[in-house]
N, C-alpha and C positions, 0 to 999 in steps of 0.2 A: 655113875658112869663106870663102875668097876665091871659090870657085865659086858660092856663094849670092849674094854680092854682084854677081857678073858676070851671073848669071841675072835678078836683080831689075832690074839696068841695062837688060838687053836687053828685059825686059818693058816697062819705062817708054818706051824708045825706040820700041818697036813700038806702044805706046798712043798716042804723039805722032803717029806716022806715020799711023795708021789713024783719028785723031780720036776717040779713046776719051774719054769724059766722066769727071767726078767721080763717085766711088762712095761712098755714106755707110753706115757701119755704127755700131750701138750697141755701144760697148766697155764701158760701165759703167752700172749702174742702182743707185741708193740711194734708199731710201724709208722713211717711217715705217710704223708698224703701221697698216694700213688697215682700218677697221671700218665698217660700215654706220652711217649717220647721224652721221658724225664727219669732222672735217677732218684732213688730212695733208699730206705734201709728197712730190714725186718729183723726184729730181736725175738728170740724164741726162747721159751723156758720148757726144758724137757725133764720129766720126772720118772724114775723107776718105781713103779708101785707093785712090781712082782716080788716073790719071796726070795729070789736069788740075785746075785750080783751079776753085772755084765762087764765083760773085759774086751780090749781092743775095739771100743766102741767108735764107730765112724757114722757120720750123718751126711747124706747126699740131698741137697736141694734139687727137686725136680730132675731126677736121674735121667728120664727118657726125653727131656726138653718138650713136655706136652703143654706148658702154659706160656702165655706171652710174657711172663714175668721171669727174667733170666738173671742169674746171679752174676756179678761182676768178679772175675777171677775164677778160682776153682770152686765148683759146687760141692765138693767133698771136704768134711772137716772131721778131725779126730777130737774126741771130747772125753771127758773124765779125767781123774787124777792118776798119777803113777803111784802104785802102792806095792808092797811086798806080798807075794802070794804065799801059799803053803804047798809044798815046802820049798822055801828059798827061791821061788820062781818069780822073775819080774813080769808084772802084768802091765801093759800099757793101756791108758784110758779106761780105768775101772769106774763104774757107777755102782754104788752100793744101793741096797734096798732103801726106799723112801728118800733117796738123795736126788737133788735137783742139779741141773747144769744149764748154763746160759750159752746160746749161740747167737751170733750176729752176722747177717749177710747184707752186703751192699748189692742192690738190685737195679736193673734197668727194665722199664716197661716199653714194650716194642712200639714203634710208631704206628699209629692207626688202630690201636687197641681200643675197641668200644667200651664205654663204662659199663660195670657190672662186677659181680663177685666171682672170682676165679679160685678154683679148688687145686691148690698146688701140692703134689705128692712130696712127702719128706721120708726118705728110706733111711731107716736105723738098722745098722748092721753090728753084730758083736759075737763074741764067743763066750759060751758058758763055762762053768767049772771044769768040765772034762775037754775044753777046747773045741767043742763042737760049734759049727758055724750057725749062727741064728740071724733072722731078719724080721722087720715088721716095718709096714708102710703106714705112715700117718698122713693126714691131710690138713693143710692150712688154707683157711678161708680168707683170702685177701681181696678187699674191694679196690677196684681201679675206678677212681672218680674221673667223670668227664670234665672237660674245661667249658667254663661259661664265658663267652666273649660278647659283651653288649656294645653296641655301637649305634651311632645315629645314622639311620638310613635315609632320612629325608625330612624336610621341613616345608610346610605350607601355611599360609595365612589368609584370613578372610576379614577385610579386604586384602587384596593381593598387594596393593600399594599402601603402605602404613604412613600415616601423616600426623604431625603434631595436633593434638587436640583431639584425636580419635578415641572414642570409648568402645569398650567391649570388643576388642580386637581378638579374634580367635586364632590361636597358634597351635598347629597340630604337629607333633614330633613323633616320627616313626622310629622306633628302637627295634634293632635286630639282634638276634642271638646267632652269632656265626660259630659258636662253639658246638660241642657234641654232647652237652649235658643240659638238662632242663633248668631254667632260672624260675624260682618260685616266689610268689608274693612280691612282685616287682612294683616299686613305687617311685615316682619321679616328682620333683618339685623344682621350681624356678627360684632363683635367689634374685628377687627384684629390688632395685634401688632406683632412685630418680634418674630419668624422667618417667619411670614405669611404676605402676602399682596394680594390685589385684583389682578386677572389675567387681568382685564381690567375694566375701569371705570363703576361703578354700579354692579360689579360682586359680591359684598358682600351684595347686597340687593335683596329682592324678594317679590313680591306682590302675595298674595294667594286668594284674593277675599273674598267671604263669606264662612263660615263653618258652616253647619247646625249641630244640635245636633246629637251626636253619629256618626259623620262623620269625615274624615280626609282630609287633603290637603298637598301637597308637596312644600317645599321651596327649590330652587336649587341655589347653589352658586359655583363660580370658584375662586380658590385661587392658588397662587404660594408659594412654599417652599424654603426658602433660602438654598444655597448650603451647608453651614456649620451648618445646623440646628441640634441640639443635639438630638440624638435618644432617645426619651422618649414619654410619654403621655401628651398632652397639653390640657388644659381646655380653650375653646374659648367661651366668653360670647355671648349669642343670645338674642336680644331684640325683643320681639313680641308686636306690638301695634294693637289695634282693637277697634270697636265701638259696643254698644249694639243697640237694636232696637229703642232706644230713641235718638240715636246720641251722647250719652256720650262716651268719648273716655277713654281707659284704656291702661295701659302699664304693661307688665310683664317681668321679666328677668329670662332666663333660661341659660343653658350652654350645650355645647356638648364636648365630648372628642374625640381628634384626636391623633392617635398613629403615630409617625414618626419612621420608622424602620431605623436600622443603614445601612450605605453604605460605600464603599471604598472612600477615598479622598486622593488625592496626592499632596504633596508639593516638590518643588525643593530644594534640600539640597547641591547640589554640581555641578559645571560646570568645565570641563577641555577642553582647546582647545590646540591642538598640530598640527602645532607649536603655540606657545603662541600668537605670533603676526603674523598671516598670511598675505601675501601680494599677489597681483595679480600673478596668474600662480601656486600658491602653492597648494599642496595636503594637506587636513586638515582631522583630526579625532576629532570629538566632542563627548566627554564623558559626560553623564549626569547622576547624582544620583537623584532618587526620593524616598520619603518616604511615606508610607501609614499612614496618620494621621486620617483616618476615624475610624468608629467603627465595621467594618466588613472586613473579609479577602477578598482580590482581587485575582481572579484566571485569568489565561491566560493573564497576563498583557503584553502588548507590547507597544513600543514607535515608533512613526513614524513621519516624517517631513511632513509638509504641504507646498508643493512647491508653491512659487510665482514667476511669470514670471518677476517681476520687480527686483528680487534679482539675483546677478551675481554668482549663484552657480549651478554646475553641479553635482548631487548626484549619487554616485556609490553604496552607501548603504543608502537606505531611511528608513529602519526600523530595529528594533531589538526585540527579544523576551526576556522578563525579567522573566516571570513565575508568581508563586504565592507569594503574599506579605501579610503576617498577619498584623493586626494593630500594628504600631510601627516599622515594618521592612522597611529596605532600599534595593533598588535594582539599578542596573546600566545598562545603554544601550549606544550604540555607533552609531553614524551616520558618514558616510564618504563622502567627497565632494571635488571638485576642485574649486578654486577661479578663475573666468575667467580673462584672461589677461587684459581686458578693464575695470575691476571693478574700481569703484570710491572708494578711501580710505574713509571709515567712519564706523560707528557702524550700524550693521544690526541686527534685531531681528527676529530670526528664530522661527516659530510657530510649537510647537510639539503637538501632539495628543496622549494622554495616553488613551489607550483602555483596559478595563478589563471587566470580568463578576463577578457576585456576588458569594457568598459562596454557593456552590452547596449543602453542608451538612445542611446549614440552609434553603434550599429550595428556594434561590434566584438565578433565572436564568435570571435576568435583565442584559442588556449590558450597561456599564457605559463608558461615553466618556468625557474626560476633556482636555482642552487646557492649555499649558504652553508656555511662551515666554522665549526664551534664547538669550542673546546678544552675537554677534560675531563681533569683530572690525577688520576691514581689514585696513592695514597700507600700505603706500607707500613704495616702494623699497628704501633703504637708499643710499644717495649719496656716502658714503664711500665705499659701495661695488662697485659702479661704478668706483670710483677713483683707487681702488685696481686692478680692471680689466684693466684700462688704464695703470696702472705702470706694470702690468704683461705683457701686450702687448708690452710696450716699452722695458722692460728687454729682452724679447724674441728677439726683433729686434736687440738690441745691441749684443746679444749673436750671432746672425746669422752673423752680420757684422764681429765679431771678428773671427769666424769660417772661413769666406771667406778670411779674410786677412791672417790667418795661412795657408790656403791652398795655397794662392798666393806665400808665402815665400817658401814653399816646392818646388813648381814648379821651382821657380828661382834657387834654390840651385841644 
């Protein structure tokens, strides 16, 4: 590297010989995030790379006020150190060859400034060794970043009225960017908890891409509502993540309101099987009591059995009409069937479908279907009943023999 040192020395000597001046460069810039209608700071590192020193150095930030980035206070600063000159003359603000100085400006970005890179002039003025006035204009590249403002512009659902037990409810959330800078790689996700869950994997997340200033994009989600969801308004957290034009990541938390409307809901409150212990070949009446434990009146309620070929029952009455049941009211329905003679004794679970419509006075014309399971135990015919039959047959035989004997006596007499 000795050749480089020699080369630099030759250049410096040549500069002195030909009376070259100081030469300033910006070797470092540090600044805060600059946004319209806000304050920030700009730190500048200034270096003299010329062969001569500079005295009485002063720097002016944007001397003609050309840019929307304004210094707070005086735009002019004196820089450099106080040194003794030759001969015995005091020089103020001297910057030697290869010396760096630091400047710091508090700035304000004017309201309404569009995002972009602004080239701000920096005027450097000094006096040379002969006290001749010199100047040089440098340029600062300062980026003004736009503001990203994401907000919820609207929510829609399909179906419009969400009720407990509803699956695959589509929720569309419109997200608006009311700022003046583009939001990139926007992602949204719902934080779901009971009584809600994703309809399928990933259904609680949505990728929206980029949202330009004063534009909107839609996030779509699919959720299931639990059957016994309490009818009320639920607040579901919504997390929105995005990046700015520089790749910095941000996260904001919003929320959406989802109203779950009341619905009828039935619970089994009583079961009566007549006879209590049916056996193969018996005719059976199954009486079922149900209670509307939901938050809405059920109209046109009926009960019907779901026949299964694997069960040994022939149904003579497969359904029964119950009518309207207000919340808290009970109703009863009956199903009639015969147990096949070859039925295997064991417990069977009859599937019953409870069908109703919503409260018409409340504008609910939905049809609600719910399944309940009712146990029916089939028992074998008891051996005692078979023994009684045998005894009856034997007694009848003895009676017949006795009658025949009495008849024979009469003939002989």
